[in-house]
C-alpha positions in Angstrom: -10.0 -4.4 0.0 -8.5 -1.1 1.0 -5.0 -0.7 2.0 -4.4 0.7 5.3 -3.0 3.4 4.0 -6.0 4.3 2.1 -8.1 3.8 5.3 -5.9 6.2 7.0 -6.5 8.7 4.3 -10.1 8.3 4.1 -10.7 8.4 8.1 -8.6 11.6 8.3 -10.8 13.2 5.6 -13.9 12.2 7.5 -12.4 13.4 10.8 -11.3 16.7 9.1 -14.8 17.2 7.7 -16.6 16.3 10.9 -14.3 18.5 13.1 -13.1 21.7 11.0 -11.9 23.3 14.0 -9.3 20.7 14.6 -7.6 21.1 11.3 -4.5 23.3 11.5 -2.3 23.3 8.4 0.7 24.6 10.5 0.7 21.7 13.1 3.6 19.7 11.9 3.4 16.5 14.3 0.8 13.5 14.6 -1.9 14.4 17.1 -1.7 12.5 20.5 -5.6 12.1 20.7 -8.7 12.8 18.4 -9.3 16.0 20.3 -6.0 17.6 19.4 -5.4 19.8 16.5 -3.3 18.5 13.4 -2.7 19.2 9.8 -3.7 16.7 6.8 -0.5 14.5 7.1 -0.8 14.7 11.1 -4.2 13.2 10.8 -3.2 10.6 8.2 -0.4 9.4 10.6 -2.8 9.5 13.3 -5.2 7.2 11.4 -2.5 4.8 10.2 -1.4 4.3 13.9 1.9 6.5 13.8 2.6 8.4 17.0 5.0 11.1 18.0 6.6 11.5 14.4 7.2 14.5 11.9 5.3 15.0 8.7 8.6 13.9 6.9 8.4 10.6 8.6 4.7 10.4 7.7 5.6 10.9 4.1 8.0 8.1 4.2 5.3 5.7 5.3 2.9 7.0 2.6 5.4 6.4 -0.2 8.0 3.6 1.2 9.3 3.2 -2.2 10.5 7.0 -2.0 11.8 6.8 1.5 15.4 7.4 0.6 14.6 10.6 -1.3 15.3 14.2 0.1 12.1 14.8 2.4 11.5 18.1 0.7 10.9 16.4 -2.6 8.2 14.3 -1.0 6.6 16.9 0.8 6.7 19.1 -2.4 5.0 16.3 -4.4 2.5 15.6 -1.9 1.4 19.2 -1.7 1.3 19.7 -5.0 -0.8 16.6 -5.5 -2.9 17.8 -2.7 -3.4 21.2 -4.5 -5.0 19.9 -7.4 -5.2 23.4 -8.6 -6.7 24.8 -5.5 -3.8 26.2 -3.3 -6.1 27.3 -0.7 -6.9 23.9 0.8 -4.6 24.6 3.6 -7.2 27.0 5.0 -10.3 25.1 4.3 -11.1 21.9 6.1 -13.9 20.9 3.6 -11.7 21.2 0.7 -8.7 19.6 2.5 -11.2 16.5 3.1 -12.0 16.5 -0.5 -8.5 16.5 -1.7 -7.6 13.8 0.7 -10.0 11.6 -0.7 -8.8 12.5 -4.2 -5.2 11.7 -3.2 -6.4 8.3 -1.8 -8.0 7.5 -5.0 -5.0 8.5 -7.0 -2.3 6.6 -5.1 -4.2 4.1 -3.1 -7.1 3.0 -5.3 -9.9 0.8 -4.2 -9.3 -2.9 -5.2 -12.6 -4.7 -5.1 -12.2 -7.9 -3.0 -12.9 -11.1 -5.2 -15.4 -13.4 -3.7 -14.3 -16.8 -2.4 -16.7 -18.7 -4.7 -15.2 -16.9 -7.7 -11.5 -18.0 -6.6 -12.9 -21.5 -5.9 -14.1 -21.6 -9.4 -10.9 -20.4 -10.9 -9.1 -23.2 -9.0 -11.5 -25.9 -9.9 -9.1 -27.3 -12.6 -6.5 -27.9 -10.2 -8.5 -29.9 -7.7 -7.2 -33.2 -7.3 -10.6 -35.0 -6.9 -11.4 -34.0 -10.7 -8.0 -34.5 -12.3 -5.1 -36.9 -11.3 -2.4 -34.9 -9.7 0.1 -35.3 -12.2 -2.4 -33.5 -14.7 -3.1 -30.9 -12.4 0.5 -30.0 -12.0 1.0 -30.3 -15.7 -1.8 -27.8 -16.4 -0.4 -25.5 -13.6 2.9 -25.5 -15.1 1.5 -24.7 -18.4 -0.3 -21.7 -17.4 2.4 -20.2 -15.4 5.1 -21.0 -18.1 4.9 -17.6 -19.5 4.7 -15.8 -16.3 8.1 -17.4 -15.1 11.3 -15.0 -15.7 14.7 -16.1 -16.6 15.9 -14.9 -13.3 13.6 -17.6 -11.6 14.7 -20.3 -13.8 18.3 -19.5 -13.2 17.6 -19.7 -9.5 16.0 -23.0 -9.8 19.1 -24.3 -11.7 21.6 -22.7 -9.3 19.5 -24.4 -6.5 19.4 -27.8 -8.3 23.5 -27.7 -8.6 23.8 -26.6 -5.1 21.6 -29.6 -4.0 23.4 -32.1 -6.6 26.8 -31.3 -4.8 28.1 -33.7 -2.3 28.0 -32.8 1.4 31.2 -32.5 3.3 29.9 -35.8 5.3 29.4 -37.9 2.3 32.9 -37.5 1.2 
């Protein structure tokens, strides 16, 4: 299952590879149509569905976890990763497409989709027609006990205290 951003990177790479004359590193806006010229980030933004925004805004969509960062740091990190030791990708459409695919693989890896049959097989012990409801709940609790954090436990205890308080109407 590909993320939408990975799909945008791969579509941009395909587009630049098929239409090298429409790749222009100096264009710093998202293209309006597929016939326009655009930079690597512009084509990623275009295929992600963005319109009329700068490359700084596109970078914030690519890495939302760093959205509050200085955009110059974001673009430096992106361009260094795109370079991959080859700094002339800005002039070579084929190399740009190759570097876009490498960036997508590194930052947005492909996650294979789990078949529904496998999920159903994993959930079989929890089916209520094979186990009594209480047993399924008990087993589920045992499996997830290690995964629960103290914060979640504190949240549940706090919620229980809130629910246990008498309401104004009851007083």
